MARTI-193462 format. One line per 5 residues: number of its first residue (from 1); their letters; for each residue x, y negated, z of N, C-alpha, C. Coordinates in nm, 4 decimals. Example, Ala and Ser with C-alpha at 12.3 -4.5 7.8 and 13.67 -1.06 7.14 Angstrom:
REM MARTI-193462
1 = as = 1.3190 0.5690 0.7800 1.2300 0.4500 0.7800 1.3200 0.3300 0.7800 | 1.2850 0.2250 0.7080 1.3670 0.1060 0.7140 1.2900 -0.0030 0.7870
***
This chain:
REM MARTI-193462
1 = xxxxx = 9.2669 -10.9620 10.1651 9.2048 -10.8441 10.1118 9.0697 -10.8327 10.1630 | 8.9895 -10.7250 10.1076 8.8638 -10.7379 10.1622 8.7586 -10.8023 10.0690 | 8.7900 -10.8552 9.9637 8.6831 -10.9339 9.8812 8.6394 -10.8275 9.7722 | 8.5107 -10.8175 9.7518 8.4529 -10.7405 9.6624 8.4817 -10.7835 9.5143 | 8.4996 -10.7223 9.4244 8.5341 -10.7397 9.3069 8.4376 -10.6685 9.2261
6 = xxxxx = 8.3680 -10.7322 9.0964 8.2738 -10.6645 9.0047 8.3453 -10.6482 8.8774 | 8.3352 -10.5363 8.8363 8.3709 -10.4904 8.6833 8.2315 -10.4697 8.6168 | 8.2357 -10.5302 8.5153 8.1087 -10.5275 8.4277 8.1694 -10.5044 8.2744 | 8.1738 -10.3770 8.2253 8.2280 -10.3429 8.1113 8.0846 -10.2921 8.0160 | 7.9991 -10.3814 7.9701 7.9011 -10.3662 7.8920 7.9050 -10.2468 7.7876
11 = xxxxx = 8.0354 -10.2967 7.7021 8.0589 -10.1915 7.5912 8.0660 -10.0263 7.6159 | 8.1043 -10.0253 7.7512 8.1351 -9.8839 7.7949 8.0211 -9.8474 7.9243 | 7.9322 -9.9126 7.9230 7.8214 -9.8983 8.0241 7.8897 -9.8804 8.1722 | 7.9826 -9.9527 8.2208 8.0605 -9.9505 8.3392 8.0203 -10.0642 8.4157 | 7.9690 -10.0389 8.5360 7.9223 -10.1654 8.6160 7.9665 -10.1121 8.7570
16 = xxxxx = 8.0704 -10.1711 8.7962 8.1165 -10.1378 8.9427 8.1456 -10.2386 9.0338 | 8.1213 -10.2308 9.1626 8.1747 -10.3245 9.2333 8.3003 -10.2439 9.3413 | 8.4205 -10.2897 9.3615 8.5162 -10.2401 9.3964 8.6083 -10.3239 9.5112 | 8.6412 -10.2505 9.6082 8.7030 -10.3346 9.7122 8.8227 -10.2424 9.7710 | 8.9377 -10.3474 9.7981 9.0518 -10.3086 9.8834 9.0349 -10.3795 10.0151
21 = xxxxx = 8.9941 -10.2838 10.1305 8.9507 -10.3610 10.2350 9.0633 -10.3792 10.3451 | 9.1687 -10.2827 10.3302 9.2541 -10.2991 10.4664 9.3653 -10.2222 10.4145 | 9.4846 -10.3028 10.4389 9.6136 -10.2387 10.4098 9.7005 -10.2193 10.5660 | 9.7307 -10.0956 10.5968 9.8135 -10.0943 10.7123 9.9606 -10.0208 10.7042 | 10.0610 -10.0972 10.7519 10.1795 -10.0267 10.7316 10.2604 -10.0639 10.8863
26 = xxxxx = 10.3097 -9.9666 10.9264 10.2777 -9.8321 10.9178 10.1297 -9.7903 10.9640 | 10.0987 -9.6690 10.9199 9.9773 -9.6114 10.9282 9.9627 -9.5755 11.0691 | 9.8684 -9.6213 11.1742 9.8774 -9.6214 11.3057 9.7894 -9.4943 11.3754 | 9.7187 -9.4208 11.2723 9.6421 -9.3260 11.3099 9.7252 -9.1537 11.3282 | 9.6643 -9.0605 11.3423 9.7455 -8.9437 11.3507 9.8452 -8.9344 11.2401
31 = xxxxx = 9.9686 -8.9063 11.2693 10.0685 -8.8984 11.1466 10.0757 -8.7701 11.0753 | 10.0817 -8.8001 10.9516 10.1159 -8.6720 10.8656 10.2789 -8.6609 10.8833 | 10.3014 -8.5224 10.8143 10.4509 -8.5178 10.8199 10.5394 -8.6451 10.7716 | 10.6521 -8.6808 10.8089 10.7102 -8.7953 10.7542 10.7458 -8.7709 10.6022 | 10.7279 -8.8760 10.5279 10.7385 -8.8694 10.3722 10.8887 -8.7961 10.3546
36 = xxxxx = 10.8888 -8.7349 10.2379 11.0194 -8.6584 10.1883 11.1026 -8.7632 10.1315 | 11.2319 -8.7526 10.1256 11.3109 -8.8316 10.0492 11.2950 -8.8678 9.9291 | 11.2495 -8.7531 9.8522 11.2080 -8.7502 9.7070 11.0971 -8.8241 9.6782 | 11.0129 -8.8945 9.7796 10.8795 -8.9534 9.7628 10.9242 -9.1023 9.7770 | 11.0460 -9.1310 9.8249 11.0848 -9.2819 9.8084 11.0483 -9.3930 9.9263
41 = xxxxx = 10.9998 -9.3379 10.0140 10.9566 -9.4148 10.1424 10.9883 -9.3447 10.2774 | 11.0071 -9.4204 10.3964 11.0372 -9.3489 10.5144 10.9136 -9.3707 10.6295 | 10.8040 -9.4268 10.5841 10.6762 -9.4311 10.6639 10.5534 -9.4157 10.5629 | 10.4320 -9.3962 10.6180 10.3200 -9.3786 10.5532 10.2463 -9.5253 10.5728 | 10.1960 -9.5778 10.4563 10.0880 -9.6846 10.4843 9.9698 -9.6321 10.4210
46 = xxxxx = 9.8572 -9.7228 10.4405 9.7481 -9.6835 10.3984 9.6622 -9.7955 10.3268 | 9.5769 -9.7653 10.2328 9.4659 -9.8769 10.1992 9.3471 -9.8078 10.2191 | 9.2340 -9.8934 10.2696 9.0994 -9.8410 10.2625 9.0135 -9.8890 10.1510 | 8.9684 -9.8115 10.0562 8.9182 -9.8699 9.9447 8.7797 -9.8351 9.9373 | 8.7023 -9.8715 9.8481 8.5530 -9.8371 9.8064 8.5284 -9.8777 9.6784
51 = xxxxx = 8.4737 -9.7854 9.5884 8.4243 -9.7979 9.4611 8.2709 -9.7647 9.4559 | 8.1919 -9.8481 9.3959 8.0385 -9.8365 9.3959 8.0117 -9.8295 9.2460 | 7.9307 -9.7525 9.1892 7.8681 -9.7435 9.0478 7.7395 -9.8080 9.0742 | 7.7291 -9.9214 9.0178 7.6227 -9.9958 9.0140 7.5036 -9.9280 8.9354 | 7.5221 -9.8965 8.8205 7.4362 -9.8482 8.7229 7.5127 -9.7871 8.6089
56 = xxxxx = 7.4320 -9.7129 8.5196 7.4920 -9.6462 8.4189 7.5016 -9.5038 8.4360 | 7.6017 -9.4492 8.3467 7.6548 -9.3027 8.3621 7.7280 -9.2571 8.4937 | 7.7345 -9.1612 8.5217 7.8445 -9.0982 8.6578 7.9574 -9.1267 8.5979 | 8.0499 -9.2083 8.7076 8.1809 -9.2200 8.6819 8.2675 -9.1298 8.7788 | 8.4051 -9.1176 8.7150 8.4939 -9.0225 8.8148 8.5826 -9.1158 8.8677
61 = xxxxx = 8.5787 -9.1038 9.0109 8.6991 -9.1648 9.0802 8.8093 -9.1009 9.1345 | 8.9179 -9.1499 9.1652 9.0374 -9.0940 9.1968 9.1411 -9.1835 9.2652 | 9.2322 -9.1272 9.3342 9.3322 -9.2368 9.3972 9.4428 -9.2718 9.2864 | 9.4392 -9.2152 9.1759 9.5384 -9.2477 9.0865 9.5516 -9.3617 9.0257 | 9.4176 -9.4423 8.9939 9.4459 -9.5809 8.9526 9.4935 -9.6800 9.0572
66 = xxxxx = 9.4937 -9.6488 9.1767 9.5562 -9.7458 9.2744 9.7011 -9.7358 9.3202 | 9.7544 -9.8602 9.3182 9.9057 -9.8863 9.3360 9.9291 -9.9925 9.4191 | 10.0503 -9.9905 9.4821 10.1229 -10.1105 9.5332 10.2046 -10.1757 9.4538 | 10.2418 -10.2822 9.4495 10.3316 -10.3738 9.3849 10.4230 -10.4585 9.4728 | 10.5294 -10.4652 9.4556 10.6290 -10.5302 9.5253 10.6747 -10.6538 9.4523
71 = xxxxx = 10.7336 -10.7578 9.5172 10.7761 -10.8840 9.4794 10.9170 -10.8570 9.3686 | 10.9826 -10.7575 9.3926 11.0780 -10.7162 9.3137 11.0736 -10.6450 9.1867 | 10.9207 -10.6422 9.1756 10.8785 -10.5802 9.0363 10.8605 -10.4285 9.0501 | 10.8992 -10.3682 9.1595 10.8599 -10.2147 9.1750 10.7188 -10.1842 9.2270 | 10.6870 -10.0591 9.1982 10.5387 -10.0340 9.2551 10.5673 -9.8893 9.3077
76 = xxxxx = 10.4684 -9.8666 9.3620 10.4588 -9.7314 9.4235 10.3087 -9.6773 9.4150 | 10.3085 -9.5622 9.3470 10.1885 -9.4663 9.2917 10.1717 -9.4041 9.4178 | 10.0266 -9.3272 9.3888 9.9869 -9.2350 9.5036 10.0630 -9.0973 9.4754 | 10.1056 -9.0188 9.5798 10.1637 -8.8974 9.5778 10.1004 -8.7867 9.5065 | 9.9691 -8.7656 9.5335 9.8754 -8.6686 9.4841 9.8715 -8.5806 9.6171
81 = xxxxx = 9.9407 -8.6027 9.7316 9.9105 -8.5326 9.8545 9.7717 -8.5467 9.9096 | 9.6947 -8.4440 9.9263 9.5769 -8.4692 9.9775 9.5600 -8.3395 10.0878 | 9.4378 -8.3741 10.1756 9.4248 -8.2515 10.2729 9.5006 -8.2448 10.3685 | 9.5119 -8.1416 10.4456 9.6014 -8.1148 10.5669 9.6016 -8.2475 10.6551 | 9.7070 -8.2701 10.6910 9.7206 -8.4012 10.7914 9.7342 -8.5317 10.7224
86 = xxxxx = 9.6884 -8.5334 10.6062 9.6892 -8.6665 10.5629 9.5745 -8.7681 10.6180 | 9.6076 -8.8948 10.6104 9.4973 -8.9753 10.6907 9.3599 -8.9574 10.6449 | 9.2680 -8.9772 10.7653 9.1332 -8.9338 10.7167 9.0628 -9.0773 10.7338 | 8.9356 -9.1159 10.6883 8.8834 -9.0146 10.5657 8.9666 -9.0471 10.4638 | 8.9817 -8.9447 10.3582 9.0632 -8.9521 10.2471 8.9608 -9.0072 10.1195
91 = xxxxx = 9.0195 -9.0899 10.0501 8.9462 -9.1249 9.9298 8.9709 -9.0255 9.8542 | 8.8592 -8.9850 9.7512 8.8646 -8.8482 9.6732 8.9392 -8.8546 9.5696 | 8.9689 -8.7136 9.5347 9.0421 -8.7184 9.4014 8.9513 -8.6576 9.2856 | 8.9147 -8.7159 9.1865 8.8579 -8.6748 9.0689 8.7020 -8.6034 9.1141 | 8.6293 -8.7022 9.1751 8.5065 -8.6790 9.2158 8.4165 -8.7751 9.1479
96 = xxxxx = 8.2785 -8.7214 9.0956 8.1804 -8.7829 9.0212 8.0909 -8.8793 9.1209 | 8.0726 -9.0057 9.0681 7.9905 -9.0951 9.1434 7.8734 -9.1169 9.0751 | 7.7522 -9.0933 9.1192 7.6356 -9.1217 9.0059 7.5961 -9.2533 9.0530 | 7.5090 -9.3376 8.9485 7.4701 -9.4578 8.9531 7.3899 -9.4866 9.1033 | 7.4206 -9.6016 9.1669 7.3700 -9.6315 9.3035 7.4551 -9.5619 9.4116
101 = xxxxx = 7.5513 -9.4813 9.4039 7.6479 -9.4350 9.5014 7.7833 -9.4752 9.4905 | 7.8352 -9.4736 9.6261 7.9500 -9.5134 9.6286 8.0839 -9.4045 9.6901 | 8.1967 -9.4411 9.6788 8.2889 -9.3559 9.7383 8.4160 -9.4393 9.8105 | 8.4250 -9.3807 9.9268 8.5247 -9.4854 10.0046 8.6089 -9.3881 10.0843 | 8.7317 -9.4404 10.1220 8.8332 -9.3667 10.2094 8.9590 -9.4346 10.2130
106 = xxxxx = 9.0597 -9.3551 10.2686 9.1999 -9.3971 10.2688 9.2782 -9.3044 10.1771 | 9.3864 -9.4086 10.1142 9.4853 -9.3620 10.0127 9.6066 -9.4000 10.0712 | 9.6838 -9.2843 10.0988 9.8285 -9.2974 10.1584 9.9526 -9.3129 10.0840 | 10.0271 -9.3853 10.1018 10.1383 -9.4051 10.0328 10.2769 -9.3935 10.1253 | 10.3851 -9.3304 10.0791 10.5081 -9.3410 10.1217 10.5946 -9.4506 10.0974
111 = xxxxx = 10.6070 -9.5524 10.1931 10.6643 -9.6693 10.1552 10.7859 -9.7015 10.2367 | 10.8815 -9.7885 10.1898 10.9906 -9.8030 10.2694 10.9525 -9.8991 10.3933 | 10.9964 -9.8890 10.5096 10.9759 -9.9436 10.6185 10.9882 -10.0748 10.6242 | 11.0987 -10.1436 10.5340 11.1822 -10.2610 10.5454 11.1073 -10.3567 10.4529 | 11.0008 -10.3179 10.3630 10.9509 -10.4176 10.3010 10.8060 -10.4091 10.2901
116 = xxxxx = 10.7165 -10.4915 10.2465 10.5743 -10.4607 10.2212 10.5291 -10.5165 10.0819 | 10.4309 -10.4708 10.0366 10.3978 -10.5078 9.9156 10.3483 -10.6190 9.9095 | 10.3208 -10.6913 9.7629 10.2515 -10.8329 9.7704 10.1084 -10.8235 9.7088 | 10.0755 -10.6834 9.6391 9.9436 -10.6691 9.5814 9.9302 -10.5337 9.6036 | 9.7910 -10.4950 9.6097 9.7187 -10.3947 9.5903 9.6368 -10.3724 9.4767
121 = xxxxx = 9.6714 -10.2905 9.3499 9.6080 -10.3185 9.2191 9.5511 -10.1915 9.1811 | 9.4221 -10.2057 9.1035 9.3396 -10.0988 9.0645 9.3493 -10.1210 8.9101 | 9.3900 -10.0072 8.8540 9.3924 -10.0153 8.7163 9.3632 -9.8767 8.6510 | 9.2022 -9.8619 8.6403 9.1802 -9.7364 8.5713 9.1817 -9.7519 8.4280 | 9.1923 -9.6401 8.3593 9.2211 -9.6176 8.2247 9.1016 -9.6898 8.1408
126 = xxxxx = 9.1190 -9.7630 8.0563 9.0030 -9.8566 7.9735 8.9888 -9.9839 8.0360 | 9.0154 -10.0002 8.1486 8.9469 -10.1225 8.2155 9.0874 -10.2096 8.2427 | 9.0343 -10.3460 8.2444 9.1631 -10.4397 8.3000 9.1963 -10.4347 8.4371 | 9.3142 -10.4457 8.4776 9.3570 -10.4200 8.6216 9.2938 -10.5382 8.7129 | 9.2693 -10.4930 8.8378 9.1960 -10.5747 8.9381 9.2790 -10.5734 9.0484
131 = xxxxx = 9.3174 -10.6752 9.1083 9.4215 -10.6818 9.2377 9.4006 -10.7775 9.3495 | 9.4478 -10.7526 9.4550 9.4262 -10.8177 9.5902 9.5656 -10.8458 9.6579 | 9.5934 -10.9737 9.6961 9.6911 -10.9787 9.7910 9.6884 -10.9127 9.8985 | 9.8159 -10.8305 9.9385 9.8186 -10.7455 10.0514 9.8474 -10.8339 10.1692 | 9.7758 -10.7996 10.2891 9.8089 -10.8737 10.4137 9.9583 -10.8389 10.4405
136 = x = 10.0227 -10.9806 10.4893 10.1425 -10.9584 10.5335 10.1517 -10.9362 10.6738
***
C-alpha cells in the first residue's frame, strides 16, 4: 500500500492523485463503540487515504467510493457513521476540494476479526476503479 496513483480523465477535466496509505486491523487508536451485529463485523479497521485535486474544477470527495474486497468475493462498504467516537482524523463526507488542494484522513470499517481484505478499492462514479493490495 501507499503508492500514489494518478487519475487523468481529460474528457471530464478530472486530474487526481489518490493514495491508500495504510490499513490497520484492528484499529489501535481510541476505540469507537464496538460494531453492531447488523454492520457485519466484530472489530473496527481503518484505512488512511488521501485525494488531491491537481487541476480543473472543484471535486467532491466522500468515504463512499472506498471499499474493502476479500478473496471470497465479498466486500465491505463504509457504514456512513461519522463524528462522535469514530477514529480521527476522519476522511470527509461530501466535501468540495478545489484545484491544488487535498483531503486526507481515516475511513473506518466494521470487519470480521478472523479475516483480512485482499484489496482496498477506490471506485468513484464515472471513473475506472483503482486498487491497492492490503497489507497482510
